[in-house]
Gaussian input, Z-matrix of N, CA and C with variables (Angstrom, degrees):
# hf/3-21g

backbone

0 1
 N
 C     1     B1
 C     2     B2     1     A1
 N     3     B3     2     A2     1     D1
 C     4     B4     3     A3     2     D2
 C     5     B5     4     A4     3     D3
 N     6     B6     5     A5     4     D4
 C     7     B7     6     A6     5     D5
 C     8     B8     7     A7     6     D6
 N     9     B9     8     A8     7     D7
 C    10    B10     9     A9     8     D8
 C    11    B11    10    A10     9     D9
 N    12    B12    11    A11    10    D10
 C    13    B13    12    A12    11    D11
 C    14    B14    13    A13    12    D12
 N    15    B15    14    A14    13    D13
 C    16    B16    15    A15    14    D14
 C    17    B17    16    A16    15    D15
 N    18    B18    17    A17    16    D16
 C    19    B19    18    A18    17    D17
 C    20    B20    19    A19    18    D18
 N    21    B21    20    A20    19    D19
 C    22    B22    21    A21    20    D20
 C    23    B23    22    A22    21    D21
 N    24    B24    23    A23    22    D22
 C    25    B25    24    A24    23    D23
 C    26    B26    25    A25    24    D24
 N    27    B27    26    A26    25    D25
 C    28    B28    27    A27    26    D26
 C    29    B29    28    A28    27    D27
 N    30    B30    29    A29    28    D28
 C    31    B31    30    A30    29    D29
 C    32    B32    31    A31    30    D30
 N    33    B33    32    A32    31    D31
 C    34    B34    33    A33    32    D32
 C    35    B35    34    A34    33    D33
 N    36    B36    35    A35    34    D34
 C    37    B37    36    A36    35    D35
 C    38    B38    37    A37    36    D36
 N    39    B39    38    A38    37    D37
 C    40    B40    39    A39    38    D38
 C    41    B41    40    A40    39    D39
 N    42    B42    41    A41    40    D40
 C    43    B43    42    A42    41    D41
 C    44    B44    43    A43    42    D42
 N    45    B45    44    A44    43    D43
 C    46    B46    45    A45    44    D44
 C    47    B47    46    A46    45    D45
 N    48    B48    47    A47    46    D46
 C    49    B49    48    A48    47    D47
 C    50    B50    49    A49    48    D48
 N    51    B51    50    A50    49    D49
 C    52    B52    51    A51    50    D50
 C    53    B53    52    A52    51    D51
 N    54    B54    53    A53    52    D52
 C    55    B55    54    A54    53    D53
 C    56    B56    55    A55    54    D54
 N    57    B57    56    A56    55    D55
 C    58    B58    57    A57    56    D56
 C    59    B59    58    A58    57    D57
 N    60    B60    59    A59    58    D58
 C    61    B61    60    A60    59    D59
 C    62    B62    61    A61    60    D60
 N    63    B63    62    A62    61    D61
 C    64    B64    63    A63    62    D62
 C    65    B65    64    A64    63    D63
 N    66    B66    65    A65    64    D64
 C    67    B67    66    A66    65    D65
 C    68    B68    67    A67    66    D66
 N    69    B69    68    A68    67    D67
 C    70    B70    69    A69    68    D68
 C    71    B71    70    A70    69    D69
 N    72    B72    71    A71    70    D70
 C    73    B73    72    A72    71    D71
 C    74    B74    73    A73    72    D72
 N    75    B75    74    A74    73    D73
 C    76    B76    75    A75    74    D74
 C    77    B77    76    A76    75    D75
 N    78    B78    77    A77    76    D76
 C    79    B79    78    A78    77    D77
 C    80    B80    79    A79    78    D78
 N    81    B81    80    A80    79    D79
 C    82    B82    81    A81    80    D80
 C    83    B83    82    A82    81    D81
 N    84    B84    83    A83    82    D82
 C    85    B85    84    A84    83    D83
 C    86    B86    85    A85    84    D84
 N    87    B87    86    A86    85    D85
 C    88    B88    87    A87    86    D86
 C    89    B89    88    A88    87    D87
 N    90    B90    89    A89    88    D88
 C    91    B91    90    A90    89    D89
 C    92    B92    91    A91    90    D90
 N    93    B93    92    A92    91    D91
 C    94    B94    93    A93    92    D92
 C    95    B95    94    A94    93    D93
 N    96    B96    95    A95    94    D94
 C    97    B97    96    A96    95    D95
 C    98    B98    97    A97    96    D96
 N    99    B99    98    A98    97    D97
 C   100   B100    99    A99    98    D98
 C   101   B101   100   A100    99    D99
 N   102   B102   101   A101   100   D100
 C   103   B103   102   A102   101   D101
 C   104   B104   103   A103   102   D102
 N   105   B105   104   A104   103   D103
 C   106   B106   105   A105   104   D104
 C   107   B107   106   A106   105   D105
 N   108   B108   107   A107   106   D106
 C   109   B109   108   A108   107   D107
 C   110   B110   109   A109   108   D108
 N   111   B111   110   A110   109   D109
 C   112   B112   111   A111   110   D110
 C   113   B113   112   A112   111   D111
 N   114   B114   113   A113   112   D112
 C   115   B115   114   A114   113   D113
 C   116   B116   115   A115   114   D114
 N   117   B117   116   A116   115   D115
 C   118   B118   117   A117   116   D116
 C   119   B119   118   A118   117   D117
 N   120   B120   119   A119   118   D118
 C   121   B121   120   A120   119   D119
 C   122   B122   121   A121   120   D120
 N   123   B123   122   A122   121   D121
 C   124   B124   123   A123   122   D122
 C   125   B125   124   A124   123   D123
 N   126   B126   125   A125   124   D124
 C   127   B127   126   A126   125   D125
 C   128   B128   127   A127   126   D126
 N   129   B129   128   A128   127   D127
 C   130   B130   129   A129   128   D128
 C   131   B131   130   A130   129   D129
 N   132   B132   131   A131   130   D130
 C   133   B133   132   A132   131   D131
 C   134   B134   133   A133   132   D132
 N   135   B135   134   A134   133   D133
 C   136   B136   135   A135   134   D134
 C   137   B137   136   A136   135   D135
 N   138   B138   137   A137   136   D136
 C   139   B139   138   A138   137   D137
 C   140   B140   139   A139   138   D138
 N   141   B141   140   A140   139   D139
 C   142   B142   141   A141   140   D140
 C   143   B143   142   A142   141   D141
 N   144   B144   143   A143   142   D142
 C   145   B145   144   A144   143   D143
 C   146   B146   145   A145   144   D144
 N   147   B147   146   A146   145   D145
 C   148   B148   147   A147   146   D146
 C   149   B149   148   A148   147   D147
 N   150   B150   149   A149   148   D148
 C   151   B151   150   A150   149   D149
 C   152   B152   151   A151   150   D150
 N   153   B153   152   A152   151   D151
 C   154   B154   153   A153   152   D152
 C   155   B155   154   A154   153   D153
 N   156   B156   155   A155   154   D154
 C   157   B157   156   A156   155   D155
 C   158   B158   157   A157   156   D156
 N   159   B159   158   A158   157   D157
 C   160   B160   159   A159   158   D158
 C   161   B161   160   A160   159   D159
 N   162   B162   161   A161   160   D160
 C   163   B163   162   A162   161   D161
 C   164   B164   163   A163   162   D162
 N   165   B165   164   A164   163   D163
 C   166   B166   165   A165   164   D164
 C   167   B167   166   A166   165   D165
 N   168   B168   167   A167   166   D166
 C   169   B169   168   A168   167   D167
 C   170   B170   169   A169   168   D168

   B1=1.4506
   B2=1.6105
   B3=1.3178
   B4=1.4798
   B5=1.5351
   B6=1.3638
   B7=1.4540
   B8=1.5178
   B9=1.3182
   B10=1.4318
   B11=1.5436
   B12=1.3062
   B13=1.4396
   B14=1.5914
   B15=1.3162
   B16=1.4861
   B17=1.5102
   B18=1.3055
   B19=1.5318
   B20=1.4589
   B21=1.3493
   B22=1.4173
   B23=1.5258
   B24=1.2929
   B25=1.4656
   B26=1.5582
   B27=1.3299
   B28=1.3841
   B29=1.5053
   B30=1.2457
   B31=1.4599
   B32=1.5145
   B33=1.3589
   B34=1.4842
   B35=1.5570
   B36=1.3945
   B37=1.4377
   B38=1.5562
   B39=1.3478
   B40=1.4914
   B41=1.5564
   B42=1.3187
   B43=1.3999
   B44=1.5522
   B45=1.2434
   B46=1.4212
   B47=1.4796
   B48=1.3211
   B49=1.5019
   B50=1.5463
   B51=1.3304
   B52=1.4544
   B53=1.5421
   B54=1.3246
   B55=1.4403
   B56=1.4914
   B57=1.3572
   B58=1.4663
   B59=1.4744
   B60=1.3280
   B61=1.4797
   B62=1.5364
   B63=1.3350
   B64=1.4253
   B65=1.5786
   B66=1.3299
   B67=1.5053
   B68=1.5189
   B69=1.3113
   B70=1.4337
   B71=1.5044
   B72=1.3450
   B73=1.4982
   B74=1.4421
   B75=1.3237
   B76=1.5598
   B77=1.4888
   B78=1.2992
   B79=1.5159
   B80=1.5777
   B81=1.2996
   B82=1.4287
   B83=1.5297
   B84=1.3078
   B85=1.4229
   B86=1.5198
   B87=1.4405
   B88=1.4278
   B89=1.5558
   B90=1.2509
   B91=1.4529
   B92=1.5410
   B93=1.2967
   B94=1.4957
   B95=1.5366
   B96=1.2839
   B97=1.5025
   B98=1.5190
   B99=1.3242
   B100=1.3970
   B101=1.5740
   B102=1.2686
   B103=1.5049
   B104=1.5421
   B105=1.3039
   B106=1.4789
   B107=1.4845
   B108=1.3045
   B109=1.4229
   B110=1.5606
   B111=1.3645
   B112=1.4204
   B113=1.5973
   B114=1.3011
   B115=1.4632
   B116=1.4305
   B117=1.3285
   B118=1.4884
   B119=1.5299
   B120=1.3475
   B121=1.4618
   B122=1.5333
   B123=1.3099
   B124=1.4391
   B125=1.5292
   B126=1.2961
   B127=1.3982
   B128=1.5475
   B129=1.3640
   B130=1.4712
   B131=1.5001
   B132=1.2725
   B133=1.4723
   B134=1.5382
   B135=1.2998
   B136=1.4809
   B137=1.5088
   B138=1.2647
   B139=1.4802
   B140=1.5279
   B141=1.2791
   B142=1.4743
   B143=1.5134
   B144=1.2707
   B145=1.4046
   B146=1.5230
   B147=1.3322
   B148=1.4248
   B149=1.4347
   B150=1.4191
   B151=1.4725
   B152=1.5125
   B153=1.3256
   B154=1.4810
   B155=1.5694
   B156=1.2993
   B157=1.4794
   B158=1.5625
   B159=1.2835
   B160=1.4585
   B161=1.5707
   B162=1.2438
   B163=1.5088
   B164=1.6260
   B165=1.3312
   B166=1.4028
   B167=1.4636
   B168=1.3304
   B169=1.4695
   B170=1.5389
   A1=112.18
   A2=112.70
   A3=116.41
   A4=112.40
   A5=114.26
   A6=116.39
   A7=113.40
   A8=114.57
   A9=119.28
   A10=110.36
   A11=118.74
   A12=124.15
   A13=109.63
   A14=116.29
   A15=120.51
   A16=108.96
   A17=113.74
   A18=116.88
   A19=112.08
   A20=118.38
   A21=119.45
   A22=115.41
   A23=115.85
   A24=122.46
   A25=108.98
   A26=120.89
   A27=122.28
   A28=110.34
   A29=121.66
   A30=124.46
   A31=111.34
   A32=116.05
   A33=124.09
   A34=110.32
   A35=113.65
   A36=118.59
   A37=111.32
   A38=115.19
   A39=118.50
   A40=109.64
   A41=119.31
   A42=121.94
   A43=109.06
   A44=119.12
   A45=123.17
   A46=115.61
   A47=117.66
   A48=121.86
   A49=106.38
   A50=112.65
   A51=120.02
   A52=106.99
   A53=116.38
   A54=119.58
   A55=115.96
   A56=115.83
   A57=119.75
   A58=113.51
   A59=115.01
   A60=119.02
   A61=109.64
   A62=114.96
   A63=121.54
   A64=108.59
   A65=111.22
   A66=118.49
   A67=108.98
   A68=116.56
   A69=122.44
   A70=114.48
   A71=115.30
   A72=120.66
   A73=108.82
   A74=120.86
   A75=122.43
   A76=107.56
   A77=118.90
   A78=124.00
   A79=106.62
   A80=117.55
   A81=120.23
   A82=112.17
   A83=119.53
   A84=122.45
   A85=109.60
   A86=117.77
   A87=121.12
   A88=112.30
   A89=115.38
   A90=123.08
   A91=116.90
   A92=115.06
   A93=117.83
   A94=109.38
   A95=115.37
   A96=119.92
   A97=110.16
   A98=118.19
   A99=121.58
   A100=111.42
   A101=116.99
   A102=119.01
   A103=111.36
   A104=117.01
   A105=116.14
   A106=112.89
   A107=121.41
   A108=125.47
   A109=109.80
   A110=117.27
   A111=118.60
   A112=112.04
   A113=115.34
   A114=119.76
   A115=113.08
   A116=115.84
   A117=121.04
   A118=112.76
   A119=115.87
   A120=119.34
   A121=111.11
   A122=116.02
   A123=122.23
   A124=110.71
   A125=118.70
   A126=122.94
   A127=114.01
   A128=115.31
   A129=113.22
   A130=110.86
   A131=119.81
   A132=123.45
   A133=112.06
   A134=117.10
   A135=120.30
   A136=117.75
   A137=117.78
   A138=125.53
   A139=109.70
   A140=118.48
   A141=124.98
   A142=114.84
   A143=121.37
   A144=121.43
   A145=111.40
   A146=121.37
   A147=123.57
   A148=117.53
   A149=113.65
   A150=119.93
   A151=110.97
   A152=116.74
   A153=121.14
   A154=111.13
   A155=114.37
   A156=119.65
   A157=110.15
   A158=116.97
   A159=122.34
   A160=108.97
   A161=119.99
   A162=121.52
   A163=107.52
   A164=116.65
   A165=119.69
   A166=119.55
   A167=117.24
   A168=126.11
   A169=109.30
   D1=-33.97
   D2=-176.40
   D3=-67.52
   D4=-35.28
   D5=177.02
   D6=-69.03
   D7=-35.56
   D8=177.46
   D9=-65.94
   D10=-42.41
   D11=178.96
   D12=-61.24
   D13=-38.80
   D14=178.44
   D15=-62.59
   D16=-47.50
   D17=-178.38
   D18=-61.90
   D19=-42.76
   D20=177.50
   D21=-65.28
   D22=-41.14
   D23=176.31
   D24=-63.71
   D25=-40.79
   D26=178.49
   D27=-67.93
   D28=-41.97
   D29=176.83
   D30=-55.47
   D31=-39.88
   D32=176.53
   D33=-61.46
   D34=-43.07
   D35=177.64
   D36=-59.95
   D37=-45.68
   D38=-179.38
   D39=-65.70
   D40=-37.72
   D41=-178.84
   D42=-65.21
   D43=-28.38
   D44=-171.88
   D45=-111.62
   D46=5.63
   D47=-174.71
   D48=-66.10
   D49=139.62
   D50=-174.99
   D51=-145.83
   D52=132.48
   D53=179.58
   D54=-67.24
   D55=-13.01
   D56=-177.53
   D57=-94.64
   D58=-3.05
   D59=176.65
   D60=-102.97
   D61=149.47
   D62=-179.91
   D63=-83.34
   D64=165.27
   D65=177.88
   D66=-56.90
   D67=-42.58
   D68=178.50
   D69=-56.85
   D70=-43.04
   D71=178.64
   D72=-65.23
   D73=-47.92
   D74=179.01
   D75=-58.90
   D76=-44.87
   D77=-174.60
   D78=-56.65
   D79=-58.78
   D80=-168.16
   D81=-78.16
   D82=-28.34
   D83=179.75
   D84=-68.63
   D85=-24.68
   D86=179.87
   D87=-107.07
   D88=22.76
   D89=173.91
   D90=59.54
   D91=36.81
   D92=169.73
   D93=-82.31
   D94=149.63
   D95=-178.15
   D96=-65.84
   D97=-43.87
   D98=-179.75
   D99=-157.20
   D100=175.23
   D101=-175.26
   D102=-66.26
   D103=-37.46
   D104=-178.90
   D105=-66.58
   D106=-33.69
   D107=173.63
   D108=-67.62
   D109=-41.39
   D110=178.37
   D111=-64.69
   D112=-40.58
   D113=179.81
   D114=-68.06
   D115=-39.03
   D116=176.97
   D117=-62.39
   D118=-45.68
   D119=177.57
   D120=-66.01
   D121=-39.54
   D122=179.62
   D123=-59.73
   D124=-49.47
   D125=175.38
   D126=-62.58
   D127=-33.88
   D128=-179.49
   D129=-72.16
   D130=-27.45
   D131=-179.56
   D132=-85.77
   D133=-36.08
   D134=-173.95
   D135=-112.73
   D136=-19.19
   D137=-177.46
   D138=79.99
   D139=1.89
   D140=179.93
   D141=-122.91
   D142=155.39
   D143=169.09
   D144=-74.84
   D145=157.70
   D146=175.32
   D147=-46.88
   D148=-45.88
   D149=-177.07
   D150=-65.45
   D151=-46.32
   D152=178.52
   D153=-61.91
   D154=-39.14
   D155=179.96
   D156=-65.05
   D157=-41.02
   D158=-175.28
   D159=-68.21
   D160=-24.82
   D161=-176.32
   D162=-69.63
   D163=-24.41
   D164=177.14
   D165=-86.78
   D166=1.18
   D167=-177.77
   D168=-83.30

């Protein structure tokens, strides 16, 4: 169940990703414990850091 919850939460992040919000805002709006946890999960699902990913939006 934990893996499923991570996938659902990450899909929510992708649906709401916005170039005008900071990494901190994305992190806490999506109930991540801290930024390092958010970045680790982001890289696991996309292979990129959030900042690198946002450049392609």
